[in-house]
N, C-alpha and C positions, 0 to 999 in steps of 0.2 A: 615504430614497429610496422612490419609489413603484414597485412592481413591475409588469411588464406583465401579471401574472396578477390584478391588482386591478381593481376596478370604478371607473369614473369617472362621476360623476353630473352631468348638465347640468340645471339648473333654468332652463328657457327656455320662454316661452309662444308664441313665434313659430315656426311650423312651418318656414318658409323659412330663418330664421336657424339653427335646429337642424340642418336637413339640410345646409346649407352648412358648418357647424361640424363635423358628423360626417364629411363628405367630406374637408375639409381635415385633420382629425385623422388620417384614414387615409393621406392623401398625405404627411403629416409622419412616417409610419412609426410611428405609435402603434397598438399592437394590443390595447389594453385593452378589456374589455367596457364598452360605453357604456350607461348607464341614463339615463332622462329622466323628469322630472316637469314638467308644463306648467302646474301651478297651485300656489299656496301651500297649498291644501287637501290636495293629494296629498303635499306635503312633510310637513305636520302629521300625516297618517295614517302615513307612514313613521316619523316620530319616536315616535308612539304605539306602533306595533308594536315599535320598538326598546326603548322603556321597559318594555314588557310582556314582553320577551324572546322575541318571536315573529318578529322580523325575520331571515330566513334569510341566510346569508353571501352568496348571489348577489344580494341586494338591498342589501347594506351597501357604501357607497362608501368609497374611500380618498382621494379628491380630489373637490372639488365646484367646478363652474363655476356661478356665480349671476348671472343677469341682474337688474338693478335694477328695470327697468320692467315689473313684473308686475301684472296686474289684481287687484283686491280686496286681497290680502295682498302688499305690495310687497317688494322685495329686502331692505330694511333689517329689516322685521319677520321675514322668513324667516331672516335671519342671526341675529337675536336668539333665535329659537326653536332654531336649531341650537346656538348657544353656551350655551343654557340646559339642553340635554340632556347630562347627565354622561357618557353613553356615546358621544356623538358630538362633543363640544366640541373634541376634539383633531384632528379631521379638517380639513385645510387647505381654506379657502374662497377661491377666486379670483373676485373681482368682475369681471364683464364688463359694460360700460355704454357707451351712446352719449354719455352726458354725463360730464363730468369736472371740475366746479368744485371748487376746493380745499376749500371748507367740507364738501361731501358726502364727499370723499375722507377728510378728517380724521375725520369722524363714523364712517365705515365702519371705519377702523382702530381707533377707540376701541371699537367694537362687537365687534371680534375678526376682522376680515377679515385674511387673510394676504397678499393682493396685490390691487391694483386695476389694471385694464387697460382702456383705451378700445378698443372693438371696432374692428378694422381695417375700412377702407372698401372694400377690394377683395380678391378671392379670393387672389391671390398673397401679399398681406400677411397674410391669415389663415393660409395655410400656413406662412409664415415665423414667425408668432406661435406656432403649435403646435410648430414645431421648437424655438423658444426654450423653450417649456414643457417639451418632452421633455428637452432638455439640462439644464435647471435642476431641475425637480421629479423627473425620473426617473433622472438620473445624478449630480447634485451633492448635493441635499438629503438629509438623513437625517430620517425622520419616525417618530413613534410607531407601534407595532404597530397594525394595523387590527382586531385582535381585540377583541371587546366585553369 
C-alpha cells in the first residue's frame, strides 16, 4: 500500500498534461507530494543521485507515472533505466500513454511495467482514473518499503 505521506513522481514532458493530472489527482482526494521530471535526462540524474546515495527522501518516489511519448529518451528507455537501478527497481511504474497497441503493451510488461493505462480523454474520466488509482494502489496493494 502506498501511504499518503509518500512521493508520487510524474515523468511527463507536456506541461498541460501534467497540470491536468495534478489537478485531477487532488480532486480524487490524493494528498501525496507530487514530483515531476519533464525529461529523460532529469530522470537519469535522479537515478545517478540515488546510486551515489545522495538522493534525499523528499526526492525519492514510491509510485511513478511514466508517459511513453517523451522526447530524446522515450518512456521505454526510462523504464529500462529505472528497472536497472537496484535501489529503485521495486518502485511500481504505471505507464500512461495515448497509444495502446498490444505489442507495445506486451513489451512494456516484459520490461517491468506494473500497469499500463491509456490516458483518459476528458477531465471527468481523468478524475475517475485517479480515484481508481487511489483505491487500488493506496488501499488494496501492499508494496515493498520505499526505504533505499
